[in-house]
C-alpha positions as CSV (number, residue, x, y, z in Angstrom):
1,M,-2.8,4.0,36.8
2,K,-6.3,4.3,35.2
3,A,-5.5,7.8,33.9
4,E,-2.2,6.5,32.5
5,R,-3.9,3.7,30.6
6,G,-6.4,6.2,29.2
7,Q,-3.6,8.3,28.0
8,I,-2.0,5.3,26.3
9,V,-5.3,4.4,24.6
10,N,-5.8,8.1,23.5
11,T,-2.3,8.2,22.1
12,L,-2.9,4.9,20.3
13,L,-6.1,6.2,18.8
14,I,-4.5,9.4,17.6
15,A,-1.5,7.6,16.1
16,S,-3.8,5.0,14.4
17,A,-6.1,7.7,13.0
18,A,-3.0,9.5,11.5
19,F,-1.9,6.2,10.0
20,A,-5.4,5.5,8.6
21,L,-5.3,8.9,6.9
22,F,-1.7,8.4,5.6
23,I,-2.3,4.9,4.1
24,L,-4.9,6.3,1.7
25,C,-3.4,7.1,-1.7
26,P,-4.6,7.7,-5.2
27,R,-2.6,4.7,-6.4
28,M,-4.7,2.4,-4.1
29,A,-7.9,4.0,-5.3
30,G,-6.8,3.7,-8.9
31,M,-6.0,0.0,-8.5
32,A,-9.2,-0.7,-6.8
33,N,-11.0,0.9,-9.7
34,V,-8.9,-1.1,-12.3
35,I,-9.7,-4.3,-10.5
36,A,-13.4,-3.6,-10.1
37,N,-13.7,-2.6,-13.8
38,A,-11.8,-5.7,-14.9
39,T,-13.9,-8.1,-12.8
40,K,-17.2,-6.2,-12.9
41,V,-17.4,-6.5,-9.1
42,N,-18.7,-3.8,-6.9
43,L,-16.0,-1.3,-6.1
44,V,-16.9,-0.8,-2.5
45,L,-16.9,-4.6,-1.9
46,V,-13.5,-5.0,-3.6
47,S,-12.2,-2.2,-1.4
48,V,-13.5,-3.5,1.9
49,L,-12.6,-7.2,1.3
50,G,-9.2,-6.2,-0.2
51,T,-8.5,-4.0,2.8
52,L,-9.2,-6.9,5.2
53,L,-7.1,-9.3,3.2
54,S,-4.2,-6.7,3.1
55,L,-3.9,-6.3,6.9
56,P,-1.3,-9.1,7.3
57,L,0.6,-7.7,4.4
58,I,0.6,-4.2,6.0
59,V,1.9,-5.6,9.2
60,A,4.6,-7.6,7.3
61,M,5.6,-4.4,5.5
62,V,6.0,-2.5,8.8
63,F,8.2,-5.3,10.2
64,I,10.3,-5.6,7.0
65,F,10.8,-1.8,7.0
66,R,11.8,-1.8,10.7
67,Q,14.1,-4.8,10.4
68,Y,15.7,-4.2,7.0
69,G,15.0,-0.7,5.9
70,L,13.3,1.2,3.1
71,W,14.8,-0.7,0.1
72,A,13.7,-4.0,1.5
73,A,10.2,-2.7,2.2
74,L,10.1,-1.2,-1.3
75,A,11.2,-4.6,-2.7
76,F,8.3,-6.2,-0.8
77,A,5.9,-3.7,-2.1
78,V,7.0,-4.2,-5.7
79,L,6.8,-8.0,-5.2
80,T,3.2,-7.7,-4.1
81,D,2.5,-5.4,-7.1
82,L,4.0,-8.0,-9.4
83,L,1.9,-10.7,-7.7
84,A,-1.2,-8.6,-8.1
85,A,-0.3,-8.2,-11.8
86,L,0.0,-12.0,-12.1
87,V,-3.3,-12.5,-10.3
88,M,-5.0,-9.9,-12.5
89,G,-3.5,-11.6,-15.6
90,A,-5.9,-14.5,-14.9
91,I,-8.7,-12.0,-15.3
92,S,-7.4,-9.4,-17.7
93,W,-4.0,-9.0,-19.3
94,K,-4.7,-5.3,-19.8
95,S,-5.2,-4.9,-16.0
96,S,-2.1,-7.0,-15.4
97,F,-0.1,-4.7,-17.6
98,E,-1.5,-1.6,-15.9
99,T,-0.5,-3.0,-12.5
100,F,3.0,-3.8,-13.7
101,V,3.5,-0.3,-15.1
102,I,2.3,1.2,-11.8
103,A,4.9,-1.0,-10.0
104,L,7.6,0.4,-12.3
105,F,6.5,4.0,-11.5
106,V,6.7,3.3,-7.8
107,I,10.4,2.3,-8.2
108,V,11.2,5.3,-10.4
109,G,9.3,7.6,-8.1
110,V,11.3,6.5,-5.1
111,K,14.6,7.0,-7.0
112,I,13.5,10.5,-8.2
113,A,12.3,11.6,-4.7
114,T,15.5,10.5,-3.2
115,M,17.6,12.4,-5.8
116,L,15.5,15.5,-5.4
117,S,15.4,15.5,-1.6
118,A,19.2,15.0,-1.5
119,K,19.4,18.5,-3.1
120,I,17.5,20.1,-0.3
121,P,19.9,21.7,2.2
């Protein structure tokens, strides 16, 4: 029983480490930089506190994806991007515009990736 529990914990740690590596993306780093530059706040502090605040949103995204699929999860992601743009507008309209453009590129990127992958046999 104890060995089985150890295996479950080991598997959970490996899966969680893989997720932690996957969740990193240049878009996130770029947005953290845009936000830090617009607010003149420390980039590391923005990243750490923003990560903590995002945890419930990440869990919501996973549940939305599991229950409703990719397009619903993408809609949720775009909604959060638009909310970020709205929040950033209170600080800097330039940063708000950058956030909005990035949200548009996410939508276009998903469409193009789907079209291209459909051509792979």
